[in-house]
N, C-alpha and C positions, 0 to 999 in steps of 0.2 A: 081335617081342617085344624089349623093351629091358630090360637088367638092369645093375645096378651093385653091385660088391662092393669095399669100400675099408676098409683098416685103417691105423693109424699106431702109433707107438711112443712116444706122449706120455702118460705115466702121470698119472692124476688120482686124487683121493680118497686112499685108503690107499696107492696106488701113486705118489703125487706125487713127482716127482724121479727116477723110475725109467723105464727104457725098456721098459715093459710093453706088450705088444701090445693094442690097443684097437680094437674094432669101431666104425667110423663109419657106413658104409652097407652094407645088405644088402637090396636093393630091386629090384622088377621091375614093368614096365608092359606091358599088353597092351590095345591100343585105348584106350578111355576109362577103364580101370580100372588101379589100381596097389595094391601091397601090400608090406609089409616095413618096415624101418627106414630112414628118410631125414629130410630137413628137414621140420619141421612146416609146414603151409600158413599157420600164424599167423606164421611166420618169413619174412623176406626176406633171403636170403643175399647178394643184390646190393648191400645197404647196407654190407656189410663193406668198409672202406676198404683201400687198398693200403698197409698198414703192416707194419713188421717184428715188432711185438709179436704173439706167437702168440694171446693171449687176446682182444685187441681191445677195442672200446668196451664199458664196463660196462653201459650202459643199452640195449644192443641185444637184441632178441628173438633168442635163439640156442638151439635145442633140436632135436636129432635124436630122433625118437620112432617107435615101432612103430605102424603105422597101416594102415587100408584107405581108399583114396581113390577118388573118382569125379570125372572131369574132363569135364563136358559140353561145354565150349568149349576147344579146343586149336588156336588159330589163330596166325598170325604176328603179328597186331596185338592179340590179346586172349586172355585165359586166365581160366577160372573153375574152381575146385576146391572140393570138399567132402570132409571126412575124418572118420573116427572113429578116435581116438587112444587109446593105452594111458593109463589114468588114473593119478593119483598126486599126492601133495601132502605138504608138510612143515608142522610146527606149532611154535609157540613158546609154551611154558607160562609163560614170564616169571617173575613173582614167585611163582607156584604150582609151580615146577618140582620142588621137593622134597616136595610133598604126596603121601602114599602113595595117596590116592584116585585120582590120575591114572594110577597104574601099571596099573590094570585097564581103561583105555580103549584100544581098538584101532581103527585106521582101517578104513574100508570104502568101496569105490568100486563101487557097483552099476551105473554107467553109464560108457561111454567118454566122453572129452572130445570135443566136437564143434567143429571148426574149419572156416573157409571163407575163401577169398581170391579177389579179382578184380583183374586187371592189364590196363591199357590202354596200348598201346605206340604210339609215334609217332616222328617225326623229332626231336622235342624230348627224347626219352628215354622214360620211362614214369612212370605214377602207379599206386599199388597200395593197396587197402584190404583189411584182413583182420580177422576177429573170432573169438572163442573163447568157449565157455561150458562149464562143468564142474560136476559134482555131487560135493561133498566131504562124507563122512559119517563118524561115529565111534560106536562102541558101548561102553557101560559093562557089563563082564562081571561086576561085583559085584552080588549080590542083596541090596541094602539099601534103606533108605527113600528115598535120594536117587539117582535115575537121571540120570546125566550124559550119556546118549546124546543125539545131535543131528545136525544137518547144516546145510550152507549151500551157496550157489551162488557160484562164482567166474566172472568174465567179464572180457573185455578187448577193446580196439579198437586197431588198429595201422594208421597211415597212413604210407606210405613212398614214396620217389621216387628216381630218378636223372635229373638234368637236364643236358643238354648245353649248356653256356654258351660257345658258340663252338667252335672246332676244338681248343682246347688245354685246356679246363677242363670238369670234371665235378663236379657237386654231388651228394653222397649224403646223404639225410636221412630221419629217421624220428621219429615221435611216437607214444607209447603211453600209454594210460590204462586202468586196470582195477582189479579187486579179486580177490585170491586167485589171481594168475597168476605169482607170483614164480618158480616153478620153470621157467618158459619164458624168463626173462630171463638174460642172460649172467652177471651177477654180482649176485645179489639174495638176501635172507634168506627167511624162512618165508612160506608162503601164508596160514596161519591163525594168529591170536593171540587171547589172552583179553582181555576188557574187562568192566567192571562191568555187571551185569544190573540195570537200573533198572525192569524190568517186574515186576508182582506174580508172583513165582516163588520157590520155596524154594532155587533155585540162586544162589549169591553172584556167579558170573561166567558169562559165555557166550562161546563161540568165534565169531569173525567173520572174514570174508575181509579181509585187510589191503589198504587202498587204496594205489596207487602210481602214479607218473607218471615217464616217462623220455623222453629225446630223444637223437638222434645227428645231428651236422652236421659233415660233412667235405668239403673241397674238394681235388680232385686237379688239379694243373697240370703240363702237359708243357712243359719248357723246350726240348727238342730230341729227336732220335731216341734219344739216349743218356742224357738226364737228365730226372728228374721229381721232384715234391715233393707230399706229402700233408700237409695241416694240418687239425685239427679238434678237436671238443669233444663230450663225452657226459656226461649227467647222469642219475642215478637218485635219486628222492626218495620216501621211505616215510612215509605218514601213520600214525605209530605209535599203538597203543592204550594206554590208561592203565594196563593191568596188565603191560605189557612192562617188562623191566629197564631201569634208567637207562642202562646201557651197550649197549643194543640198537642195531643199525644204523639210522641215520636217513637220511643222505644220502651219496652217493658221486659224485665228479666225476673226470673223466678227460680228458686232452688230450695231443696229440702232434704233432710236426712232424718231417719227415725229408727227406733228399736221397738219391735212388736213382740208381745208375749202371748202365747196361746196355751193356757193351762189345761183347757179341755177343748173338745171339738167346737163347741158353740160359744165359747167365751174368748174375748180378745182384749188385752190392755196394751197401751202404747204411749210413748212420748215422742214428740217430733219437733225439730227445729225448722222454721220456715224463714226464708229471706226473699225480699222482693225489692225491686228498684224501678222507678219511673223516670224517664227523661223527656222533657218538653221539646218542642220543635225548634224554637229560635229565641228563647229568653234566658238560656243558660240555667234553667231551674231543674233540679232533680230532687227526688225524695227516696230514702231508703227505709224499709221496714224490717224489723226483726221480731219474731214471734215464736213462743214455745207453746205447743198444744199438747194436752194430756187427754186421752180418750179411753172410754170403756164401752165395749159393744157386746151385747148378748143376742144371739139368734135363736129363734124358736119357730116351729112349724107344726102343723097338724092337718089331718084329713077331715074335712067337714062331712063329705058324703062320698061313698064309694059303691059302685054297682058292680057286682060280679056276675058274669053270664054263666 
């Protein structure tokens, strides 16, 4: 039996900027089955580049979720996984955000998210494909003439790879396309948004899964045993609906380059330049960020208890 329990002290959400203890992994495997909280099969953690920035590429699939998984293939050169994951989604009411009619609408998730991944490994590195499908529903709890209850289906496709380009270079890449899967992306807005309902219906608008596309492309080069560099780019593009606010998130771009120094096995020092840009949906507003980060990391470990038979 294999288990993993991991926490950090990087506060997020309401605890952003604080050293709040946060659960990352609480997961176990026995044979071909696993259960607990860990990386979603829709996510490929090996795409995460060797960067100093904690958050990393904005367009990467990055989500640790509670799940039950079945792994019929667990070989050195191939892996196949299916999982049922804890469901959930976020919505953007857009221009209708202040309408009292929406206050009575509550989300409902009758089915778990279903994800799957297959990885083929070779001397070249590996290639991996993954997919996800999810049922997103909502109920109107008002008893009036207009029932705003409904539902939709979110789905996504993820192709990723690590390619060994000689002895000193590794390419890490990922391409994602889907609808209503923003909650699985590292830095993305809502899964569902409103748009005009052009069908014969008493409802003025309908909720739809928001289309998105993202990519990650990073190259890691080893200069020597003590120096390395990572350079790359990431993109997230949202196909906004016509009822979203003009200042809704539309496109995010991210790029970085660094120089890392490893004087010993357990010590790393580095400097990194990071660039990011956000473009809004329909108000011609954009913002660009430039940042330089300097970091020092020391790793240590020890055995608390060891039993020898």
